[in-house]
C-alpha positions in Angstrom: 7.8 -21.3 14.3 6.6 -20.6 11.0 4.6 -17.4 10.3 1.9 -17.1 7.7 1.2 -13.2 7.6 -1.8 -11.9 5.7 -1.0 -9.0 4.1 -4.0 -6.3 3.6 -4.1 -3.0 2.4 -6.6 -0.3 1.2 -10.1 -1.6 2.4 -11.7 1.7 1.9 -15.0 1.1 3.7 -15.6 -2.2 1.9 -17.2 -4.4 4.5 -18.2 -7.4 2.2 -14.9 -7.3 0.7 -13.0 -7.5 4.2 -15.1 -10.0 5.5 -14.3 -12.2 2.5 -10.6 -11.7 2.8 -10.5 -12.7 6.5 -12.6 -15.7 6.0 -10.0 -16.7 3.1 -7.0 -15.9 5.5 -8.5 -18.0 8.2 -8.9 -20.8 5.7 -5.5 -20.4 4.5 -4.3 -20.5 8.2 -2.8 -17.3 8.5 -0.8 -16.7 11.9 -0.8 -12.9 11.8 -2.3 -9.7 10.0 -0.6 -6.7 8.8 -2.8 -4.0 7.7 -0.9 -1.3 5.5 -3.7 1.6 5.7 -6.7 3.2 4.1 -9.3 1.4 6.3 -12.3 3.9 5.4 -14.1 5.6 2.8 -15.8 5.9 0.3 -17.7 2.6 1.4 -20.2 2.5 4.2 -18.1 0.6 6.8 -17.4 2.5 9.8 -17.1 1.5 13.5 -18.1 -1.9 12.6 -15.2 -2.1 9.9 -12.9 -1.0 12.5 -14.0 -3.7 15.2 -13.8 -6.5 12.5 -10.2 -5.7 11.7 -9.4 -4.9 15.2 -11.0 -8.5 16.1 -7.9 -10.2 14.2 -5.3 -8.4 16.3 -3.3 -7.0 13.5 0.5 -7.0 14.4 1.1 -4.0 11.8 -1.7 -1.4 11.6 -0.6 1.6 9.6 -2.5 4.9 9.0 -3.1 5.7 5.1 -3.6 8.9 3.2 -7.4 8.4 3.3 -7.3 8.5 7.1 -5.2 11.4 6.9 -7.6 13.1 4.6 -10.9 12.3 7.0 -8.6 13.4 10.0 -8.0 16.9 8.2 -11.5 17.3 7.1 -12.8 16.8 10.8 -10.5 19.5 11.9 -12.0 21.8 9.4 -8.8 21.9 7.0 -10.6 22.6 3.8 -12.2 25.1 1.7 -16.1 25.1 0.6 -15.3 26.0 -3.1 -13.2 22.8 -3.5 -15.8 20.2 -4.9 -13.2 17.1 -4.0 -12.9 18.6 -0.3 -16.8 18.7 -0.2 -16.6 15.0 -1.1 -14.2 14.1 1.5 -15.8 16.4 4.2 -19.2 14.8 3.5 -17.8 11.4 3.8 -15.8 12.2 6.7 -18.9 13.6 8.5 -20.7 10.3 7.8 -17.7 8.3 9.2 -17.8 10.3 12.6 -21.5 9.9 12.9 -21.0 6.1 12.5 -18.3 5.4 14.7 -17.3 5.6 18.6 -15.6 8.9 19.5 -12.6 7.3 20.4 -11.9 5.6 17.1 -10.6 8.7 14.9 -8.0 9.3 18.0 -7.0 5.7 17.7 -6.7 5.9 13.9 -4.5 9.1 14.2 -2.3 7.4 16.6 -1.3 4.5 14.0 2.2 5.2 12.2 2.5 5.3 8.3 5.7 3.1 8.5 7.2 0.6 10.6 9.6 -2.3 10.6 9.4 -5.7 12.2 11.7 -8.9 12.2 10.1 -12.4 11.6 12.2 -15.4 11.8 15.5 -13.6 11.4 13.8 -11.9 8.0 13.8 -8.1 8.5 10.9 -6.4 7.1 9.7 -2.7 6.4 6.0 -2.0 6.2 4.7 1.3 4.7 1.4 2.7 3.2 3.4 4.4 0.5 6.9 5.8 1.4 8.2 5.6 4.9 7.8 9.7 5.3 4.9 10.0 3.0 1.7 8.2 2.6 0.5 9.6 -0.7 1.8 10.1 -4.0 2.6 7.9 -7.2 6.2 7.3 -7.1 5.9 3.5 -6.3 3.1 2.7 -9.0 4.5 -0.4 -10.8 5.8 1.5 -13.9 7.8 3.9 -11.9 11.5 3.9 -12.4 13.7 1.3 -10.7 15.4 3.9 -8.6 12.2 4.7 -6.5 12.1 1.3 -5.4 15.6 1.0 -4.7 15.2 4.2 -2.7 12.2 2.4 -0.6 14.3 -0.3 0.7 17.1 0.6 3.2 20.2 -1.7 3.2 19.0 -3.2 6.5 15.9 -4.5 5.3 15.2 -8.0 3.2 11.5 -7.4 2.4 9.3 -4.3 1.9 5.8 -4.4 1.8 3.6 -1.3 0.9 -0.1 -0.5 -0.2 -1.8 2.5 -1.6 -1.4 1.8 -5.4 -4.2 -0.8 -5.3 -2.2 -3.2 -7.6 -0.7 -6.6 -6.7 3.0 -6.3 -7.4 6.2 -8.5 -6.4 9.6 -7.3 -7.6 13.0 -6.6 -6.6 15.3 -3.8 -5.6 18.5 -3.6 -7.9 20.3 -5.4 -4.9 17.8 -8.2 -5.0 15.6 -7.1 -1.9 11.8 -8.1 -2.3 9.1 -5.7 -2.6 5.7 -6.8 -2.4 2.2 -4.9 -2.6 -0.9 -6.9 -1.7 -3.2 -5.0 -3.8 -6.5 -3.4 -2.5 -8.9 -5.4 -0.6 -11.8 -2.9 -1.0 -10.9 -1.2 -4.4 -8.6 -3.3 -6.7 -7.0 -1.5 -9.6 -5.2 -2.4 -13.0 -4.0 -0.3 -16.1 -4.9 -3.5 -17.9 -8.5 -3.9 -18.7 -8.8 -7.7 -18.6 -7.3 -7.5 -15.2 -9.3 -4.5 -14.1 -12.5 -6.0 -14.9 -11.6 -8.6 -12.1 -13.1 -6.8 -9.2 -12.5 -9.5 -6.5 -11.0 -8.4 -3.2 -7.1 -8.6 -3.2 -4.9 -9.5 -0.4 -1.5 -11.5 -0.1 -0.1 -14.2 2.3 3.8 -13.8 3.0 5.0 -17.0 4.5 8.4 -17.3 6.4 9.3 -20.6 7.8 12.0 -21.3 10.7 14.7 -21.2 8.7 13.8 -17.7 7.3 12.8 -18.9 3.8 10.2 -17.0 2.0 7.2 -17.8 -0.2 4.5 -15.3 -1.4 1.0 -16.2 -2.7 -1.3 -13.5 -4.1 -5.0 -14.2 -3.2 -8.4 -12.8 -4.8 -11.7 -13.3 -2.9 -15.3 -13.0 -4.5 -18.0 -11.2 -2.5 -21.3 -10.0 -3.1 -21.0 -6.4 -4.4 -24.7 -5.7 -4.6 -25.1 -6.6 -1.2 -22.4 -4.0 -0.4 -24.3 -1.4 -2.3 -27.5 -2.5 -0.3 -25.7 -1.8 2.7 -24.6 1.6 1.5 -28.2 2.4 0.8 -29.4 1.2 4.2 -26.9 3.3 5.8 -27.8 6.5 3.7 -24.2 6.9 2.7 -23.4 10.1 0.7 -22.6 9.7 -2.7 -24.4 6.4 -3.0 -25.0 6.5 -6.6 -21.3 7.1 -7.3 -20.5 4.3 -4.7 -22.8 1.9 -6.8 -21.2 2.8 -9.9 -17.4 2.2 -8.0 -18.8 -1.4 -6.9 -20.3 -2.1 -10.5 -17.4 -1.0 -12.6 -14.4 -0.3 -10.3 -14.1 3.3 -11.5 -13.7 5.9 -8.8 -14.9 9.7 -9.3 -12.5 11.0 -6.4 -10.7 13.2 -8.9 -13.6 14.1 -11.2 -14.3 17.7 -10.0 -16.9 18.5 -12.5 -19.0 15.4 -11.7 -18.6 16.2 -7.9 -19.6 19.6 -8.3 -22.6 18.6 -10.1 -23.6 15.9 -7.5 -22.6 18.4 -4.7 -25.2 20.9 -5.8 -28.0 18.2 -6.5 -27.8 16.9 -3.0 -27.1 20.2 -1.3 -23.6 18.8 0.0 -22.0 22.1 0.3 -25.0 23.3 2.6 -24.9 20.2 4.5 -21.1 20.1 5.0 -21.1 24.0 6.0 -23.8 23.0 8.6 -22.0 20.1 10.0 -18.7 21.8 10.4 -19.9 25.2 11.3 -18.4 26.9 8.4 -19.7 30.5 9.2 -17.9 31.8 6.2 -20.1 30.2 3.8 
């Protein structure tokens, strides 16, 4: 039977983007859904977003580096003098308070990589590398050998997320490498393409004979409605999330800005209280 797999990655808490992508995938008659990790944060989606994805019964559901970061924060694995850690810890506290208690345990149980065979075609699915869900070694402009090392000789097609950029290329041996881009936070180095902030995903079709087609999709959605949802749910770093939705630019690594925002909103104190950081 022909399989049309909707490849989704990097939703990042964006409820409106996921809603649009799932509607489009249904209209395109997707027969299966594979999620490649990073479901949560910095957007307002939490337990509802988890249930929205679970409703399509993904045949592949991977854990991404943002899930691992949230799990680390909830274990208390951070320092209060690190503005980036406060950002993640505050958002992780929001996530935990807006989700069923068992959800994070379920997330922790998901792998960061897996393999599947579809109509005789051997596929590898990862968030980033098979043994590492973060890093920049698979960004599109990285050396060819990085992609050659990603795909073992037993695999025909490797699909991965993490970089937020739609990519289709081959290894030196001709194996196919696909990144569907980011549902909730698309990115491009090229300004014309970066300005297009529609939600990204890809459709991978494998027919009965094992023949392959790939279609990259982009779906529009109401970004202001997403900001309004974040406001209604009292999402931490609301102004920064609104800026992300308007411009596509993230502040995750802007330590100076985060330090200022943390001070203005007393986020260090709030994190200390939530996580019972007695040393503060």
